Backbone bond lengths (Angstrom), bond angles and torsions (degrees), N, CA, C in turn:
res aa  C-N    CA-C-N  psi(-1)  N-CA   C-N-CA  omega(-1)  CA-C   N-CA-C  phi
1 M - - - 1.583 - - 1.484 109.90 -
2 K 1.285 117.27 149.78 1.398 119.39 172.56 1.566 105.31 -133.73
3 K 1.399 109.66 156.63 1.544 118.88 172.33 1.410 105.68 -111.08
4 V 1.448 109.24 120.78 1.506 118.37 175.52 1.394 107.70 -99.11
5 E 1.314 119.51 122.87 1.457 129.64 -176.55 1.533 105.40 -121.35
6 A 1.333 116.66 114.55 1.509 124.21 -179.70 1.552 105.68 -119.81
7 I 1.325 108.49 135.09 1.483 121.98 165.83 1.501 111.81 -103.45
8 I 1.368 115.98 121.03 1.458 115.58 -170.42 1.526 109.51 -140.98
9 R 1.294 117.98 170.18 1.375 120.56 179.98 1.489 110.97 -70.34
10 P 1.365 122.18 142.71 1.527 116.62 -174.50 1.458 113.95 -67.33
11 E 1.392 120.57 -22.71 1.500 121.11 -179.13 1.395 107.80 -76.57
12 K 1.310 123.73 -6.88 1.555 125.81 -178.82 1.482 107.94 -96.45
13 L 1.250 123.17 -12.45 1.500 124.83 -173.44 1.470 112.32 -51.54
14 T 1.427 118.30 -52.29 1.438 120.37 -179.03 1.501 113.93 -57.95
15 A 1.371 114.07 -44.03 1.489 117.26 -178.32 1.547 113.89 -60.59
16 V 1.407 109.42 -39.87 1.532 118.69 -174.51 1.491 102.14 -70.46
17 K 1.346 123.46 -56.33 1.454 125.84 -174.81 1.512 108.93 -57.49
18 D 1.296 124.80 -41.86 1.455 128.37 177.89 1.492 109.70 -58.36
19 S 1.280 112.01 -50.79 1.536 118.41 -175.98 1.502 111.39 -66.60
20 L 1.286 114.53 -38.84 1.576 113.33 176.80 1.582 110.63 -68.45
21 G 1.345 110.74 -36.76 1.539 110.26 176.62 1.509 115.14 -67.03
22 E 1.337 115.14 -35.13 1.567 115.23 -179.80 1.546 105.31 -65.42
23 A 1.250 122.89 -25.81 1.477 129.11 -177.67 1.513 109.73 -85.39
24 G 1.284 119.61 -7.99 1.462 121.06 -179.32 1.507 114.20 96.18
25 Y 1.234 122.83 6.14 1.419 128.85 -179.91 1.543 107.73 -101.46
26 Y 1.318 116.16 97.70 1.539 124.34 -169.92 1.588 108.06 -102.09
27 G 1.276 117.92 -39.20 1.428 126.70 -168.46 1.570 107.22 -78.85
28 L 1.288 115.59 112.29 1.415 126.98 175.40 1.446 118.72 -154.69
29 N 1.239 122.27 155.23 1.546 125.52 164.46 1.449 107.70 -115.88
30 A 1.373 109.33 147.66 1.592 119.46 177.50 1.517 102.55 -134.79
31 T 1.434 107.64 129.07 1.430 120.79 177.55 1.451 110.94 -122.01
32 Q 1.431 119.85 136.27 1.377 122.86 170.72 1.440 110.06 -75.47
33 V 1.374 115.89 119.67 1.494 115.34 179.73 1.637 105.52 -126.08
34 T 1.335 112.68 174.71 1.569 116.02 171.67 1.713 101.06 -129.72
35 G 1.322 111.45 151.10 1.409 114.01 179.29 1.403 112.20 -172.52
36 R 1.282 119.01 -173.73 1.384 127.10 177.62 1.572 112.64 -154.50
37 G 1.365 109.23 152.98 1.520 110.55 -173.70 1.487 101.17 -136.46
38 G 1.266 112.81 -141.00 1.407 120.81 -173.94 1.462 115.98 -66.98
39 Q 1.410 116.06 -19.77 1.482 119.10 177.91 1.563 112.55 -78.82
40 R 1.342 114.51 -18.63 1.498 122.88 171.32 1.586 108.29 61.67
41 G 1.360 117.93 28.59 1.435 118.30 172.25 1.585 107.39 94.15
42 I 1.382 114.62 -175.41 1.368 120.50 -172.07 1.597 106.02 -137.66
43 V 1.346 114.36 153.62 1.467 117.12 176.78 1.564 109.13 -107.90
44 H 1.280 112.68 130.77 1.426 121.35 169.00 1.585 113.41 -101.06
45 T 1.197 116.22 162.29 1.557 119.76 173.93 1.553 105.93 -110.54
46 G 1.277 111.28 115.59 1.557 119.28 -172.74 1.615 103.36 -93.18
47 R 1.346 112.34 -160.74 1.464 119.35 -177.88 1.408 114.84 -60.79
48 A 1.213 126.66 146.21 1.506 130.31 179.30 1.495 109.36 59.77
49 G 1.378 123.00 27.24 1.418 124.02 -178.33 1.518 116.63 66.49
50 Q 1.279 115.98 19.61 1.508 117.29 175.79 1.514 108.98 -75.51
51 P 1.392 115.68 134.01 1.421 121.21 172.22 1.425 112.66 -65.96
52 I 1.351 123.55 141.55 1.408 125.60 174.17 1.564 105.73 -128.17
53 V 1.414 120.64 112.45 1.416 121.33 -179.80 1.500 108.60 -91.65
54 V 1.422 118.07 126.23 1.298 128.46 166.88 1.425 113.04 -104.76
55 D 1.327 117.82 105.11 1.428 120.09 -167.95 1.538 112.01 -106.04
56 M 1.347 117.40 -6.29 1.402 123.43 174.55 1.593 109.58 -121.18
57 L 1.333 113.06 104.78 1.479 117.85 -176.13 1.457 117.80 -94.66
58 P 1.238 119.29 145.86 1.548 119.06 178.15 1.498 111.96 -69.89
59 K 1.378 113.39 135.62 1.422 120.32 -177.47 1.584 104.98 -145.22
60 V 1.327 112.63 163.22 1.485 117.11 174.86 1.554 109.09 -108.36
61 K 1.286 121.66 141.94 1.462 123.94 175.27 1.491 105.19 -112.32
62 L 1.424 113.45 123.28 1.396 116.00 174.73 1.535 107.02 -108.07
63 E 1.331 113.19 146.37 1.459 119.17 178.71 1.532 109.47 -129.91
64 L 1.246 120.59 122.90 1.494 128.00 171.91 1.374 114.70 -131.96
65 V 1.360 117.37 140.48 1.474 125.61 169.57 1.508 110.71 -106.30
66 V 1.339 109.35 126.12 1.568 112.46 -173.21 1.508 105.19 -139.25
67 N 1.340 109.04 162.18 1.567 115.55 174.66 1.434 110.19 -62.19
68 D 1.315 119.82 153.26 1.448 122.94 -178.15 1.551 110.12 -63.19
69 S 1.317 120.97 -30.10 1.450 121.56 177.87 1.568 112.56 -73.41
70 D 1.334 119.81 -12.21 1.456 125.13 179.10 1.442 115.99 -98.35
71 V 1.382 114.36 -6.66 1.573 115.41 -176.45 1.602 113.90 -58.10
72 D 1.290 114.45 -48.77 1.562 114.43 -177.15 1.514 112.48 -64.09
73 Q 1.346 115.27 -37.68 1.536 111.73 174.98 1.523 114.58 -66.12
74 V 1.304 116.16 -42.74 1.422 119.98 -177.78 1.639 107.00 -61.95
75 V 1.268 114.76 -46.85 1.572 120.64 176.12 1.436 110.77 -56.34
76 N 1.350 122.80 -46.87 1.387 126.00 -176.06 1.485 107.41 -70.45
77 I 1.258 124.83 -35.32 1.494 127.33 174.90 1.509 111.24 -58.71
78 I 1.338 115.63 -49.50 1.430 123.82 -174.01 1.558 106.61 -70.13
79 V 1.244 121.67 -39.71 1.427 125.87 -175.28 1.592 105.95 -67.49
80 E 1.243 118.81 -47.53 1.428 124.71 -177.99 1.601 110.77 -66.69
81 S 1.318 114.54 -41.19 1.487 115.90 -179.02 1.555 113.01 -76.75
82 A 1.348 118.51 -26.97 1.402 120.96 -170.35 1.498 114.23 -96.89
83 R 1.315 111.08 -15.05 1.528 115.49 -170.09 1.439 110.80 -72.79
84 T 1.396 119.10 135.65 1.445 125.84 172.91 1.536 110.01 -115.84
85 G 1.346 109.49 -24.44 1.540 117.38 -179.84 1.594 107.23 96.12
86 E 1.313 116.77 -3.22 1.448 118.59 -172.38 1.693 105.74 -100.25
87 I 1.239 113.69 165.60 1.464 120.69 168.21 1.546 107.93 -60.98
88 G 1.328 111.89 138.73 1.532 118.28 -179.52 1.459 116.21 88.22
89 D 1.356 119.83 20.73 1.413 119.03 173.96 1.489 113.94 -74.32
90 G 1.371 116.65 -19.87 1.400 112.70 176.81 1.581 117.78 126.24
91 K 1.217 113.38 -176.89 1.519 120.57 174.70 1.511 113.19 -142.80
92 I 1.293 118.65 158.15 1.423 123.70 174.44 1.480 108.42 -127.14
93 F 1.354 115.67 131.77 1.504 125.19 -178.39 1.580 106.82 -118.53
94 I 1.243 117.20 135.30 1.500 127.26 -179.99 1.501 107.94 -118.05
95 Q 1.466 115.47 126.72 1.442 116.74 178.40 1.563 106.35 -135.18
96 P 1.294 111.86 152.30 1.529 114.80 177.94 1.520 110.57 -76.47
97 I 1.236 116.77 145.32 1.424 125.21 175.32 1.555 114.82 -110.48
98 E 1.159 118.31 119.98 1.545 120.87 -173.60 1.452 109.00 -72.03
99 D 1.413 125.97 -46.72 1.402 126.59 178.10 1.533 111.00 -153.36
100 T 1.228 111.76 166.49 1.532 116.82 178.11 1.581 103.26 -142.13
101 I 1.342 117.89 136.18 1.413 121.88 178.86 1.512 105.89 -125.31
102 R 1.339 117.38 131.70 1.455 114.78 174.87 1.607 106.64 -93.83
103 V 1.352 116.17 124.79 1.387 124.04 -167.23 1.646 109.46 -57.96
104 R 1.350 110.79 -49.88 1.473 121.15 -175.27 1.501 110.60 -57.33
105 T 1.231 124.01 -44.03 1.465 124.38 -170.22 1.586 113.69 -112.98
106 G 1.248 117.20 -16.30 1.418 122.31 -175.97 1.547 114.16 78.82
107 E 1.380 115.69 5.55 1.486 118.09 175.78 1.471 111.74 -61.25
108 R 1.349 113.52 147.72 1.463 116.09 -176.82 1.489 109.06 -127.57
109 G 1.463 111.56 160.15 1.487 117.53 173.93 1.673 115.13 68.67
110 V 1.211 113.51 -139.36 1.545 115.37 -176.57 1.460 110.90 -61.12
111 D 1.374 120.61 -37.06 1.339 117.02 -179.16 1.481 118.90 -68.73
112 A 1.294 112.92 -15.18 1.608 118.04 173.52 1.499 115.25 -86.10
113 V 1.392 113.56 -15.79 1.471 115.14 175.85 1.543 108.25 -73.44
């Protein structure tokens, strides 16, 4: 099993969630986060032309645990649904998961996903 963690633009959450659902991947967590990457924020012009630097931007972190065989499909769905082609589209991280336990039934491993 793998944990797929994606940092995406907030306005892309619905598109990503709907695309994953259409492919049969319903279980996910979404968290509102702030962060910065290579773009290092953006500069707005405030009153009287004063520059305002916003270096921590709002993002959404998605977390899914999927079978090893599903990782590529899930990653492709996220990339296709979240991509705008602009700086700040996000990142995807993949981590191994040692075990999963469904609290309600006690099922373990793949059966709990």
